[in-house]
C-alpha positions in Angstrom: -85.0 10.6 -33.8 -84.0 10.2 -37.5 -82.1 7.2 -38.9 -79.0 9.3 -39.5 -79.0 10.5 -35.9 -79.3 7.0 -34.6 -76.3 5.9 -36.7 -74.2 8.8 -35.5 -75.1 8.0 -31.9 -74.0 4.4 -32.2 -70.7 5.5 -34.0 -70.0 7.9 -31.1 -70.6 5.2 -28.5 -68.2 2.9 -30.4 -65.4 5.5 -30.6 -65.7 6.1 -26.8 -65.5 2.4 -26.0 -62.5 2.0 -28.3 -60.6 4.9 -26.6 -61.3 3.6 -23.1 -60.3 0.1 -24.1 -57.0 1.4 -25.7 -56.1 3.4 -22.6 -56.7 0.4 -20.4 -54.7 -2.0 -22.6 -51.8 0.4 -23.0 -51.6 0.7 -19.2 -51.8 -3.1 -18.8 -49.5 -4.1 -21.6 -47.1 -1.2 -22.4 -46.3 0.2 -18.9 -43.1 -0.3 -16.9 -42.4 -3.4 -14.9 -43.1 -2.8 -11.2 -40.2 -3.8 -8.8 -39.0 -3.0 -5.3 -36.5 -0.2 -4.7 -33.9 -2.9 -3.7 -34.4 -4.8 -7.0 -34.1 -1.5 -8.9 -30.8 -0.7 -7.1 -29.4 -4.2 -8.0 -30.5 -3.7 -11.7 -28.7 -0.3 -11.8 -25.5 -1.8 -10.3 -25.3 -5.0 -12.3 -26.8 -4.1 -15.7 -26.9 -1.3 -18.3 -30.7 -1.5 -18.8 -31.2 1.9 -17.2 -29.6 5.1 -18.4 -31.8 7.7 -16.5 -34.0 8.0 -13.5 -37.4 9.9 -13.4 -38.5 10.8 -9.9 -42.3 11.4 -9.5 -42.9 12.1 -5.8 -42.0 8.7 -4.2 -42.1 6.8 -7.5 -38.7 6.1 -9.2 -38.9 5.1 -12.8 -35.9 3.6 -14.5 -35.8 4.6 -18.2 -33.9 3.4 -21.2 -33.9 6.2 -23.8 -37.6 7.4 -24.0 -39.1 4.2 -22.6 -39.9 3.5 -19.0 -38.5 0.1 -18.1 -38.8 -0.3 -14.3 -40.9 1.4 -11.7 -40.3 1.3 -7.9 -42.0 3.0 -4.9 -39.6 4.5 -2.4 -40.2 4.5 1.3 -41.7 7.5 3.2 -39.4 9.3 5.6 -36.2 9.0 3.6 -33.8 10.4 6.2 -31.6 7.6 7.6 -33.1 4.9 5.4 -30.5 2.4 4.3 -32.3 1.3 1.2 -32.9 4.8 0.1 -29.2 5.7 0.5 -28.0 2.6 -1.3 -30.3 3.4 -4.3 -28.9 6.9 -4.6 -25.3 5.7 -4.2 -25.9 3.3 -7.1 -27.3 6.1 -9.2 -24.4 8.3 -8.4 -21.8 5.6 -9.1 -23.3 4.8 -12.5 -23.6 8.5 -13.3 -27.2 8.3 -14.3 -29.1 11.4 -15.3 -31.9 12.2 -12.7 -35.0 14.3 -13.6 -38.0 15.3 -11.7 -41.7 15.7 -12.9 -43.9 18.8 -12.3 -46.6 17.7 -9.7 -49.3 20.0 -11.2 -48.8 19.0 -14.8 -48.6 15.3 -14.0 -51.9 15.2 -11.9 -53.8 17.1 -14.6 -52.8 14.8 -17.5 -53.4 11.7 -15.3 -57.0 12.4 -14.7 -58.0 14.2 -17.9 -58.4 11.1 -20.2 -60.5 9.1 -17.7 -62.7 12.2 -17.0 -63.4 12.7 -20.7 -64.3 9.0 -21.1 -66.7 9.1 -18.2 -68.4 12.2 -19.6 -68.8 10.8 -23.1 -70.2 7.5 -21.7 -72.8 9.4 -19.6 -73.8 11.6 -22.6 -74.3 8.5 -24.9 -76.4 6.7 -22.3 -78.6 9.8 -21.7 -79.2 10.0 -25.4 -80.2 6.3 -25.6 -82.6 6.7 -22.7 -84.2 9.8 -24.3 -84.6 7.9 -27.6 -86.3 5.0 -25.8 -88.8 7.3 -24.1 -89.5 9.6 -27.0 -90.0 7.2 -30.0 -88.9 3.7 -30.7 -90.2 1.0 -28.4 -91.8 3.3 -25.8 -90.8 0.9 -23.2 -90.7 3.6 -20.6 -93.9 5.3 -21.6 -96.6 2.6 -21.8 -98.8 4.5 -19.5 -98.9 7.5 -21.9 -101.7 8.1 -24.3 -101.6 6.6 -27.7 -103.7 9.3 -29.3 -102.7 10.7 -32.7 -102.9 14.4 -33.0 -103.6 16.1 -36.3 -103.9 19.9 -36.4 -104.5 20.2 -40.2 -107.5 18.0 -41.1 -108.3 18.3 -44.8 -111.8 16.7 -44.7 -114.7 19.1 -45.0 -118.5 18.7 -45.0 -118.4 18.8 -48.7 -116.6 15.5 -48.6 -119.5 13.9 -46.7 -122.6 13.2 -48.7 -126.0 11.5 -48.1 -126.6 12.7 -44.6 -127.9 16.3 -44.6 -129.6 16.2 -41.2 -126.5 14.7 -39.5 -124.3 17.5 -41.1 -126.8 20.1 -39.8 -126.5 18.7 -36.2 -122.7 18.7 -36.4 -122.6 22.2 -38.0 -123.8 23.6 -34.7 -120.7 22.0 -33.0 -118.5 23.8 -35.5 -120.2 27.1 -34.6 -119.6 26.3 -30.9 -115.9 25.8 -31.6 -115.6 28.9 -33.8 -117.7 31.4 -31.9 -118.3 30.1 -28.3 -119.2 33.6 -27.1 -122.3 33.7 -29.3 -123.8 30.9 -27.3 -122.3 31.6 -23.9 -123.9 35.1 -23.9 -127.3 33.4 -24.2 -126.5 31.1 -21.3 -126.0 28.1 -23.6 -123.2 25.7 -22.9 -121.1 23.9 -25.4 -121.9 20.1 -25.7 -119.5 17.9 -23.7 -119.8 14.9 -26.0 -121.4 13.7 -29.2 -122.0 10.0 -29.8 -122.2 8.9 -33.4 -124.3 5.7 -33.7 -124.8 3.7 -36.8 -124.0 0.5 -38.8 -120.4 -0.1 -40.0 -119.3 1.9 -43.0 -121.8 4.8 -42.7 -119.1 7.4 -42.2 -119.0 8.0 -38.5 -115.3 8.6 -38.4 -115.5 10.7 -41.5 -118.0 13.0 -39.8 -115.7 13.5 -36.8 -112.8 14.5 -39.2 -115.1 16.8 -41.1 -116.1 18.6 -37.8 -112.4 19.1 -36.9 -111.6 20.2 -40.4 -114.4 22.8 -40.6 -113.6 24.2 -37.1 -109.9 24.1 -37.8 -109.0 22.8 -34.4 -106.6 20.0 -33.2 -108.0 16.5 -33.6 -107.0 13.8 -31.1 -108.0 10.4 -32.4 -107.7 7.1 -30.5 -109.4 3.7 -30.5 -111.3 2.4 -27.5 -109.1 -0.7 -27.4 -105.9 1.5 -27.0 -106.9 2.3 -23.4 -107.0 -1.3 -22.3 -103.7 -2.9 -21.4 -102.5 -6.0 -19.5 -101.2 -3.8 -16.6 -103.8 -2.6 -14.1 -104.3 1.2 -14.0 -102.7 1.8 -17.4 -106.1 2.6 -19.0 -107.0 5.2 -16.5 -103.6 6.7 -16.7 -103.9 7.0 -20.5 -107.3 8.7 -20.1 -105.8 11.3 -17.8 -102.8 11.8 -20.1 -105.1 12.2 -23.1 -107.1 14.9 -21.5 -104.0 16.6 -20.1 -102.7 16.8 -23.6 -106.1 18.0 -24.9 -106.2 20.8 -22.3 -103.0 22.3 -23.7 -104.6 22.5 -27.2 -108.2 23.5 -26.4 -110.4 24.2 -28.1 -110.0 20.8 -29.6 -111.8 17.5 -30.5 -111.1 14.2 -28.8 -112.4 11.3 -31.0 -112.7 7.8 -29.5 -113.5 5.2 -32.1 -115.3 2.0 -31.1 -116.0 3.3 -27.6 -117.9 0.2 -26.8 -114.5 -1.5 -26.2 -114.1 0.6 -23.0 -117.5 2.0 -22.3 -119.5 -1.2 -21.7 -122.0 -1.4 -18.8 -120.5 -1.9 -15.4 -121.6 -4.5 -12.8 -122.3 -7.2 -15.4 -121.0 -9.9 -13.2 -118.1 -10.8 -15.4 -115.5 -8.9 -13.3 -114.9 -7.4 -9.9 -115.0 -3.7 -9.0 -111.3 -3.5 -9.8 -111.7 -4.7 -13.4 -109.3 -2.7 -15.6 -112.0 -1.8 -18.2 -114.2 -0.4 -15.4 -111.4 1.7 -13.9 -110.8 3.1 -17.4 -114.5 3.9 -17.8 -114.7 5.6 -14.4 -111.8 7.8 -15.3 -113.4 8.7 -18.6 -116.6 9.6 -16.8 -114.8 11.9 -14.4 -112.9 13.6 -17.2 -116.0 14.3 -19.2 -118.2 15.6 -16.4 -116.8 15.3 -13.0 -114.6 17.5 -10.8 -112.4 18.2 -13.8 -113.2 21.2 -15.9 -112.6 20.7 -19.6 -114.7 23.5 -21.1 -112.9 23.7 -24.5 -112.8 19.9 -25.2 -115.5 18.2 -27.2 -115.5 14.5 -27.0 -116.8 12.6 -30.1 -117.2 8.9 -30.1 -118.4 6.3 -32.6 -120.0 2.9 -32.0 -122.4 0.4 -33.6 -123.3 -1.1 -30.3 -125.0 1.7 -28.4 -127.2 -0.8 -26.6 -124.3 -2.1 -24.4 -122.9 1.3 -23.3 -123.0 2.3 -19.7 -126.0 4.5 -18.9 -123.7 7.0 -17.0 -121.8 7.5 -20.2 -125.0 8.4 -22.1 -126.6 10.9 -19.7 -126.7 14.6 -20.5 -123.6 16.4 -19.4 -121.4 13.6 -20.9 -122.7 12.6 -24.3 -125.2 15.3 -24.7 -126.2 14.3 -28.2 -126.6 11.0 -30.0 -126.6 11.3 -33.7 -127.8 8.3 -35.6 -125.9 7.9 -38.9 -128.1 5.5 -40.9 -127.6 3.8 -44.2 -128.1 6.3 -47.1 -131.4 6.4 -49.1 -131.5 6.5 -52.9 -130.8 10.2 -53.0 -128.0 9.9 -50.5 -126.4 7.0 -52.4 -126.4 9.1 -55.6 -124.6 11.9 -53.8 -122.1 9.6 -52.3 -121.3 8.0 -55.6 -120.7 11.4 -57.1 -118.3 12.3 -54.2 -116.2 9.1 -54.7 -116.2 9.5 -58.5 -114.6 12.9 -58.4 -111.1 11.7 -59.4 -112.2 8.7 -61.6 -112.7 9.0 -65.4 -116.3 7.8 -66.1 -117.9 7.1 -69.4 -120.4 9.7 -70.6 -123.3 7.2 -70.4 -122.9 6.4 -66.7 -126.1 7.1 -64.8 -125.8 7.7 -61.1 -129.5 7.6 -60.5 -129.7 4.0 -61.9 -126.6 3.0 -59.9 -128.3 4.4 -56.7 -131.4 2.4 -57.4 -129.4 -0.8 -57.9 -127.4 -0.4 -54.6 -130.2 -0.4 -52.1 -128.8 -1.3 -48.6 -125.3 -0.2 -49.5 -123.3 1.8 -47.0 -121.0 4.7 -47.9 -118.0 2.3 -47.5 -119.7 -0.2 -49.9 -120.3 2.5 -52.5 -116.7 3.5 -52.3 -115.6 -0.1 -52.7 -118.0 -0.5 -55.6 -116.3 2.3 -57.5 -112.9 1.0 -56.6 -113.7 -2.5 -57.8 -115.0 -0.9 -61.1 -111.8 1.0 -61.5 -109.7 -2.2 -61.0 -111.8 -4.1 -63.5 -111.3 -1.2 -66.0 -107.6 -1.2 -65.5 -107.5 -5.0 -65.9 -109.3 -4.7 -69.3 -106.8 -2.0 -70.4 -109.6 0.6 -70.8 -109.2 4.4 -70.2 -112.7 5.1 -68.8 -115.0 3.3 -66.3 -118.1 2.2 -68.0 -121.5 0.7 -67.1 -120.3 -2.9 -67.6 -117.5 -2.4 -64.9 -119.9 -0.6 -62.5 -122.6 -3.4 -62.7 -120.0 -6.0 -62.3 -118.6 -4.1 -59.3 -122.1 -4.2 -57.7 -122.3 -7.9 -58.1 -118.7 -8.3 -56.8 -119.4 -6.3 -53.7 -122.7 -8.2 -53.0 -121.7 -11.8 -53.9 -118.0 -11.9 -54.7 -116.1 -12.4 -58.0 -117.3 -14.6 -60.8 -115.8 -18.1 -60.9 -116.2 -18.9 -64.6 -113.2 -21.3 -64.5 -114.8 -23.6 -61.9 -115.5 -27.0 -63.4 -119.2 -27.6 -63.1 -120.8 -30.9 -64.0 -123.9 -31.0 -66.3 -125.9 -32.3 -63.3 -124.9 -29.5 -61.0 -125.6 -26.9 -63.8 -129.1 -28.3 -64.4 -129.9 -28.3 -60.7 -128.6 -24.7 -60.3 -130.5 -23.5 -63.4 -133.9 -24.9 -62.1 -133.2 -23.6 -58.6 -132.6 -20.0 -59.8 -135.4 -20.2 -62.2 -137.7 -21.2 -59.4 -136.6 -18.1 -57.4 -137.1 -15.8 -60.4 -140.5 -17.0 -61.4 -141.9 -16.8 -57.9 -140.5 -13.3 -57.4 -142.2 -12.3 -60.7 -145.6 -13.9 -59.9 -145.8 -12.5 -56.3 -146.8 -8.9 -56.6 -145.1 -7.8 -53.3 -141.7 -9.1 -54.3 -139.0 -6.8 -55.7 -138.5 -6.8 -59.5 -135.9 -9.4 -60.8 -132.8 -7.7 -62.1 -130.5 -10.6 -62.9 -130.5 -14.4 -62.8 -127.3 -16.3 -63.2 -125.8 -19.8 -62.8 -122.3 -18.5 -62.7 -120.8 -19.2 -59.3 -119.9 -16.2 -57.1 -118.4 -16.5 -53.7 -120.1 -19.4 -51.9 -123.2 -19.4 -54.2 -123.4 -21.7 -57.2 -125.8 -19.2 -58.7 -127.9 -16.2 -57.7 -131.2 -14.4 -58.4 -130.8 -10.7 -57.8 -133.9 -8.5 -57.2 -134.0 -4.7 -57.3 -136.3 -2.6 -55.1 -138.1 0.3 -56.8 -137.8 2.4 -53.6 -136.3 2.3 -50.1 -139.3 1.3 -48.0 -138.5 1.2 -44.3 -141.5 -1.0 -43.3 -142.1 -4.6 -44.3 -145.7 -5.6 -44.4 -147.1 -9.1 -43.6 -148.0 -9.6 -47.3 -144.5 -8.6 -48.4 -142.9 -10.9 -45.9 -145.1 -13.8 -46.9 -144.3 -13.3 -50.6 -140.6 -13.1 -49.7 -140.7 -16.4 -47.8 -142.5 -17.9 -50.9 -139.8 -16.5 -53.2 -137.0 -18.0 -51.1 -138.6 -21.4 -51.2 -139.0 -21.2 -55.0 -135.6 -22.8 -55.6 -136.2 -25.7 -53.3 -139.7 -26.3 -54.8 -138.3 -26.2 -58.4 -135.9 -29.0 -57.4 -138.7 -31.0 -55.9 -140.9 -30.7 -59.0 -138.3 -31.3 -61.7 -135.4 -33.1 -60.2 -137.7 -35.2 -58.0 -135.0 -34.8 -55.3 -133.6 -32.1 -53.1 -130.0 -30.8 -52.8 -128.0 -28.8 -50.3 -128.3 -25.7 -52.4 -131.2 -24.4 -50.4 -129.4 -24.3 -47.1 -129.1 -20.5 -47.0 -132.6 -20.1 -48.2 -134.0 -22.2 -45.4 -132.0 -20.4 -42.8 -133.4 -17.0 -43.9 -136.9 -18.4 -44.3 -136.8 -19.8 -40.7 -135.5 -16.5 -39.3 -138.2 -14.4 -41.0 -141.0 -16.7 -40.0 -139.9 -16.8 -36.4 -139.6 -13.0 -36.2 -143.1 -12.7 -37.7 -144.4 -14.8 -34.8 -142.3 -13.7 -31.9 -141.5 -10.1 -32.6 -143.8 -8.5 -35.2 -147.2 -9.9 -34.0 -148.1 -11.4 -37.3 -149.6 -14.6 -36.0 -153.3 -14.6 -35.0 -152.9 -17.5 -32.7 -150.0 -16.1 -30.7 -151.4 -12.6 -30.7 -149.9 -9.1 -30.3 -147.3 -10.3 -27.8 -143.5 -10.0 -28.3 -141.6 -13.1 -27.1 -138.2 -12.1 -28.1 -136.0 -9.0 -28.1 -134.4 -7.9 -31.3 -131.5 -6.4 -29.5 -128.1 -8.2 -29.8 -127.3 -10.4 -26.9 -124.8 -8.9 -24.5 -123.5 -11.8 -22.4 -122.6 -9.8 -19.3 -126.1 -8.3 -19.1 -128.2 -11.1 -20.5 -126.5 -14.2 -19.1 -129.1 -14.6 -16.3 -132.1 -13.8 -18.4 -134.5 -16.6 -19.4 -137.5 -17.1 -21.6 -140.5 -15.2 -20.2 -143.0 -17.7 -21.7 -144.0 -21.3 -20.9 -143.1 -24.5 -22.7 -146.6 -24.6 -24.0 -146.2 -21.1 -25.6 -142.9 -22.2 -27.1 -144.7 -25.1 -28.7 -147.4 -22.8 -30.2 -144.7 -20.6 -31.5 -143.0 -23.5 -33.3 -146.3 -24.6 -34.7 -147.0 -21.1 -36.1 -143.5 -20.9 -37.7 -144.1 -24.2 -39.4 -147.5 -23.0 -40.5 -146.1 -19.9 -42.2 -143.4 -21.9 -44.0 -145.7 -24.8 -45.0 -148.3 -22.3 -46.4 -145.6 -20.6 -48.5 -144.3 -23.9 -49.6 -147.7 -25.1 -50.9 -148.2 -21.8 -52.6 -144.8 -22.0 -54.4 -145.6 -25.6 -55.5 -148.9 -24.4 -57.0 -147.3 -21.5 -58.8 -144.4 -23.4 -60.3 -146.6 -26.3 -61.3 -148.9 -24.0 -63.1 -145.9 -22.4 -64.9 -143.9 -25.6 -65.6 -143.3 -24.6 -69.2 -141.9 -21.3 -68.2 -139.7 -23.0 -65.6 -138.3 -25.4 -68.2 -137.7 -22.7 -70.8 -135.9 -20.4 -68.3 -133.7 -23.3 -67.2 -132.8 -24.1 -70.8 -131.8 -20.4 -71.4 -129.7 -20.3 -68.3 -127.9 -23.5 -69.2 -127.1 -22.1 -72.6 -126.5 -18.4 -71.9 -125.7 -18.6 -68.1 -127.1 -15.1 -67.3 -130.4 -13.4 -68.1 -131.8 -10.0 -67.1 -135.2 -8.3 -66.4 -136.3 -8.3 -70.1 -135.7 -12.0 -70.6 -137.5 -12.9 -67.4 -140.5 -10.8 -68.4 -140.6 -12.3 -72.0 -140.5 -15.8 -70.7 -143.4 -15.2 -68.3 -145.3 -13.7 -71.2 -144.9 -16.9 -73.2 -141.9 -16.3 -75.4 -140.1 -19.4 -76.7 -136.4 -20.3 -76.1 -135.6 -19.3 -79.7 -137.3 -16.0 -79.2 -135.2 -15.3 -76.2 -132.0 -16.2 -78.0 -132.9 -13.8 -80.9 -133.7 -11.0 -78.4 -130.5 -11.5 -76.4 -128.5 -11.4 -79.6 -130.1 -8.2 -80.8 -129.7 -6.7 -77.3 -126.0 -7.6 -77.4 -125.5 -5.7 -80.6 -127.2 -2.6 -78.9 -124.9 -3.1 -75.9 -121.9 -2.5 -78.1 -123.1 1.1 -78.5 -124.4 1.4 -75.0 -123.4 -1.3 -72.4 -126.2 0.0 -70.2 -128.7 -1.8 -72.5 -127.2 -5.2 -71.6 -128.4 -4.9 -68.0 -131.4 -2.6 -68.1 -132.8 -3.1 -71.6 -134.8 -0.1 -72.9 -135.6 1.3 -69.5 -134.2 4.8 -70.3 -136.1 4.9 -73.6 -139.9 5.5 -73.9 -141.6 2.7 -72.0 -142.6 -0.3 -74.1 -144.6 -3.3 -73.1 -143.0 -6.7 -73.1 -145.6 -7.7 -75.7 -144.2 -5.2 -78.2 -140.6 -6.6 -77.6 -141.8 -10.1 -78.3 -143.7 -9.0 -81.4 -140.6 -7.1 -82.7 -138.4 -10.2 -82.4 -140.9 -12.9 -83.5 -142.9 -11.0 -86.0 -146.2 -12.1 -84.3 -148.4 -10.9 -81.6 -148.6 -11.8 -77.9 -150.6 -10.6 -75.1 -149.6 -10.2 -71.5 -149.7 -7.9 -68.5 -147.1 -6.7 -66.1 -147.6 -5.9 -62.5 -145.8 -3.0 -60.9 -144.1 -4.6 -57.9 -142.5 -2.4 -55.3 -140.6 -3.2 -52.1 -137.4 -3.1 -50.3 -134.2 -5.1 -50.3 -134.6 -8.7 -51.1 -133.1 -11.6 -53.1 -132.5 -15.3 -53.0 -129.7 -17.5 -54.1 -128.9 -21.2 -54.0 -125.7 -22.8 -52.8 -124.1 -26.0 -54.0 
C-alpha cells in the first residue's frame, strides 16, 4: 500500500469517527427533555412553552416552533385511561396543533445513519487488517517465507570472470531449464540441487544470479538465517511456504545463501530432537527429495563451511553437484579486473597483467574493492582518470589499510621499525625460495608500524619444505635485526612469531616434514565444529606431544640461527637500508637489489631521484622500475648512476603468497 493510500485511509477513519461522535452528542445534548405524560399535561395547562404536539406512535413530543422541547411516552391501551384523557383535554383546551408522523419514513431515517456508520467502520478495519498482513509489520504473517522474488535478473555469464570451469558446469543447468525435453528424452533427470562451495568473496551468489539470468527464470533468494525464528515450527513453515510459492513459478531457481546456518549436522548433542534448526532442516530435506515432487525447481545454495553440513543434505538426489569456486589464478584475476573496470576511466598506461601478478590471493570481491578504492583516491586527488599510482595504493590499502602519515612517530620507534623491515627484506632476498620483495616501508598502515611486501612470480598451489623453511627465516628477520642492532627486542614481532609458530607446528603435525615425528598426521586441518568435535580428544600420548613441541622449537631455532648468520654477514647492507628507509620512508624492488649489490646510500638517493623524474611521465616506473623495458641487470643501473662498475648476481626466486611485517 502506497503512502498516499495510507493517508487517505486514516482520513476516512477520522471522518467516520467524527460523524458517529456528532450523532451521539446531538442526541445526548440537543434532544428534547423526557417527562411523564402527567408532567407534560401540567406544562401544557400552566405554561406557553408548547404550541404544537407531534404524535409518533405512543410518543408525544411537545414542540415550540421547529424545536422539540418535551417528550413523553403514553400508556398502552388508551381507552378509559384517565391520564390519557386529561392530556388530550388539555391539548384541546389550549387549541394546540396536533400532527402525526409517517411510521415508514420515521423508521427508515432512524436506522439509516447508524447503519452507514457501522458499515464504514467495518470497511476501515478490514483495510487496516489487510495492510498489516500484506506489507508493513507483517505481524500476522511471520510464518510466511521471506524470500525475495526477481523475475528479471540482469546478470549474465559475461559478468562473471575468472572461473571458466565453474561456468561450464552451470551452463548445463541453464540448458536443463531452457530445454528439459532434450535431456528427459535420453532418460537424464534435471539436478535437484547445486551447492556452491568456496571462500568468501569468490562470487558464489553472483554465479547463482547469472544462472537465473541466462535461463530467464524466476529467482527466489533467501538467507539460511531467515528460516530460523524464536517460535518453534516457524522455520519449517517458511520452507513449505517457499516451495509452495516456487511451484507456482516453475521452472525456477531457489537460492539459499549461507545454508550452513540451517543445514548443520543433526545429532550433535547440542539440542534435542525438537530443535528448531533440525525441524527446519528436516522439512528442507523432504521438499528437495522426499514425498514432494518439485521437478521444475532447482535449489542452489552457497556456503564456505561445507564440512559442517548434514550428510543427508549432500547426498545425490538433493545436492547432486558440488561446485568448488576457488580463488582466481593470475589469468582469472586479470579477467575480473577487466570486468570491474568496464565503467571506470583508466589511464592508457594501466597494465592489468602486472596488477594481476601483484594481487596474488585476492578474491573477486577484493579486486572489486581494489578498483573502487583506486577510484575514490582518484576523485580525492581531483583527477579525471585512474592511474597506476592510485591502483598500487589501492592494493596496499586493501591488504594493510590506509597510510597513517600524520601519526607522530618518535625517532626511536622509526629506527626500530626501519631495522625491523630491513631485516625482513634482506632475508627475503638472500633466501632463494622466498618471493621477490616488491615494497618496504616504515609508514604505518592499519595495525602495522611498517611492512615488507613480497610479490610471487606465479600462483603455486604447493608449498615445499624448503620454501616453508625460508619463509620462517624471513619472518624472523625483523626480530633478529632488532637483536643485532638495537641489542634489545620489541613487541613489533608479535604477529611474526604467531605466524612462525603456526607454520612450524603444521610442518610437524600435518605435513609430515619432521623426520623424528615421521609421516603421521596428529592434527586435522578442518575448522573445529563444536557440536561434532566437543567430545574428541588428542589421539596421541603426552610423550608424543612433547616430541612435537621439541620439533617445533627445533625448526624455529634453526631458522633463527640462520637469520642471525645472514644478517650478521650483511650488516653493512642492513645499516644502509635502514638509513634509506628513515630518510625516504619507502623503497621498492630496484632499491633493495641495488643495496644488496653494494650500492651506497648516496647512490640510492640519486637513483630514487632519477626514477622519480621518470615517474612523472609514467607512474608505473615508481613501483616496478624498468620491468617493462628490456631487462637490465642491477649492476648496469648502479653503473649508470655512480659512473663506476659493480658486479653482482641476481637469483630468480619464485613462490606463492608471502610477506612479513612488524607491529609497534
